[in-house]
C-alpha positions in Angstrom: 94.9 63.5 90.8 98.3 65.2 90.8 99.0 67.2 87.7 102.5 66.8 86.1 103.3 70.5 86.7 102.6 70.2 90.3 105.4 67.6 90.7 108.0 70.1 89.3 110.3 72.6 91.1 111.6 75.4 89.1 114.9 77.0 90.1 114.4 80.6 91.1 117.8 81.6 89.9 118.1 80.2 86.4 114.5 78.8 85.7 115.4 75.2 85.1 112.5 72.7 86.1 113.3 69.7 88.2 111.1 66.8 89.2 110.2 67.0 92.9 111.6 64.2 95.1 111.0 63.6 98.8 114.1 64.9 100.9 115.2 63.5 104.2 115.4 66.0 107.2 118.6 68.1 106.8 119.1 67.2 103.1 119.1 69.8 100.4 118.4 69.5 96.6 120.4 71.8 94.3 119.8 72.9 90.6 121.8 70.8 88.1 122.4 73.8 86.0 123.5 76.6 88.5 123.7 74.6 91.8 121.3 77.0 93.6 119.4 75.4 96.5 115.9 74.4 95.3 114.6 72.3 98.2 115.4 71.3 101.7 114.4 68.5 103.9 112.7 70.0 106.9 113.2 69.1 110.5 110.1 71.1 111.7 106.5 70.5 110.6 103.9 72.8 109.5 102.5 73.2 113.0 105.9 74.4 114.3 106.2 76.9 111.4 102.7 78.2 112.3 103.8 78.5 116.0 106.8 80.5 115.0 104.6 82.7 112.7 102.2 83.4 115.6 105.1 84.3 117.8 106.5 86.6 115.1 103.1 88.4 115.0 103.1 89.0 118.7 106.7 90.3 118.7 106.0 92.5 115.6 103.2 94.1 117.4 105.5 94.8 120.3 108.1 96.2 118.0 105.6 98.5 116.3 104.0 99.9 119.4 106.7 100.4 122.0 109.7 102.6 122.2 112.8 101.9 120.1 115.2 104.2 121.8 115.2 106.4 124.9 117.6 109.4 124.8 118.3 111.4 128.0 120.1 114.7 127.9 120.1 116.4 131.3 116.6 116.4 132.6 115.1 115.8 129.2 114.1 112.4 127.9 113.0 111.7 124.3 111.6 108.4 123.2 110.1 107.3 119.8 108.3 104.3 118.4 109.1 102.9 114.9 106.0 104.7 113.3 107.0 107.8 115.2 110.5 107.7 113.7 109.0 107.2 110.2 106.8 110.2 110.8 109.6 112.3 112.1 111.7 111.5 109.0 108.8 112.5 106.8 108.3 115.8 108.7 112.0 116.6 108.3 111.7 116.3 104.6 113.4 113.0 104.3 110.5 111.4 102.3 112.5 108.7 100.6 114.0 107.4 103.8 110.6 107.6 105.5 108.9 105.6 102.7 111.7 103.0 102.5 111.7 102.5 106.3 108.0 102.2 106.4 108.1 99.7 103.5 110.9 97.5 104.6 110.4 97.6 108.4 106.7 97.8 108.7 104.7 97.0 105.6 106.8 94.1 104.2 107.1 92.3 107.6 103.4 92.8 108.3 102.6 91.4 104.9 105.0 88.5 105.3 103.4 87.5 108.6 99.8 88.0 107.4 100.3 86.0 104.2 102.1 83.2 106.3 99.1 83.0 108.6 96.7 83.1 105.7 98.4 80.0 104.2 99.4 78.1 107.3 96.2 78.3 109.4 94.1 76.5 106.7 96.8 74.0 105.8 97.2 73.0 109.4 93.5 72.3 109.4 93.7 70.2 106.3 92.3 72.8 103.9 93.9 74.6 101.0 93.4 78.5 101.2 91.8 80.3 98.3 94.4 81.6 95.8 97.1 79.4 97.3 99.6 79.7 94.4 99.4 83.5 93.9 99.6 83.9 97.7 102.8 81.8 98.0 104.4 83.8 95.1 103.5 87.1 96.8 104.8 85.7 100.1 108.2 85.1 98.3 108.3 88.7 97.2 107.4 90.0 100.7 110.2 88.0 102.2 112.7 89.8 99.9 111.5 93.3 101.0 111.4 92.6 104.7 114.6 94.0 106.2 114.0 93.8 109.9 117.6 92.6 110.4 119.0 95.7 108.7 116.9 97.9 111.0 118.1 96.1 114.0 121.7 96.6 113.1 121.1 100.3 112.3 119.4 100.8 115.7 122.3 99.3 117.5 124.8 101.4 115.6 122.7 104.5 116.4 123.0 103.6 120.1 126.8 103.3 119.9 127.1 106.7 118.2 124.6 108.4 120.5 126.4 107.1 123.6 129.1 109.7 123.0 126.6 112.6 123.0 123.8 111.6 125.4 122.5 108.7 127.7 120.9 106.4 125.1 119.3 103.2 126.0 117.4 100.6 123.9 113.7 100.4 124.3 111.4 97.3 124.3 111.1 97.6 120.5 114.8 97.2 119.9 114.8 93.9 121.7 111.6 92.9 119.9 113.2 93.6 116.5 116.3 91.5 117.5 113.9 88.6 118.5 112.0 89.1 115.2 115.2 88.8 113.2 115.7 85.3 114.8 112.1 84.2 114.3 112.2 85.2 110.7 115.5 83.4 110.1 113.9 80.2 111.6 110.8 80.5 109.5 112.9 81.1 106.4 114.8 77.9 107.1 111.5 76.0 106.3 111.2 77.8 103.0 108.1 77.7 100.8 108.5 74.7 98.6 107.4 72.3 101.4 104.0 74.0 101.5 103.1 72.4 98.2 103.4 69.0 99.7 100.3 69.7 101.8 98.2 70.5 98.7 96.2 67.5 97.6 
């Protein structure tokens, strides 16, 4: 039996509750108080979201383990990975930058992908994962802290600035970060509210 509170959607901006109604693909529901978007009709199913999440995991592993930049100055070539850049910033005494970079570019995206898989794999199999509600709320917070797109733009700007000083070229991780930005955007379009419709 569906409980009354399960049929409600609470606006994340102002907190006003609304009764959940089915939405056609492409349609949106807005809050009657502040007009924030509180629901979307999705064109892609949960299996497609799972496929995008698995692809994000693969691309994230590439972004975390391969070179971000290659800088050549004369006969010397220097390369670094994302964890290597965080370690270098820490060793240079830039502790705050190192921690924020690790949190927003590594920990939060990894948590976002991991929590998505934890929720989506059982739901696709017709089961509800343990702690579904708290996990979805934590997933919402992880999505706020993930800033892969900011890192991608910062990396591209660094390439432009370094081009005047040395021969700089993007590594595989840079392309992976750009791809991950688009994958996360596609996943975010599906939102989180639709997941509750798979809970009996």
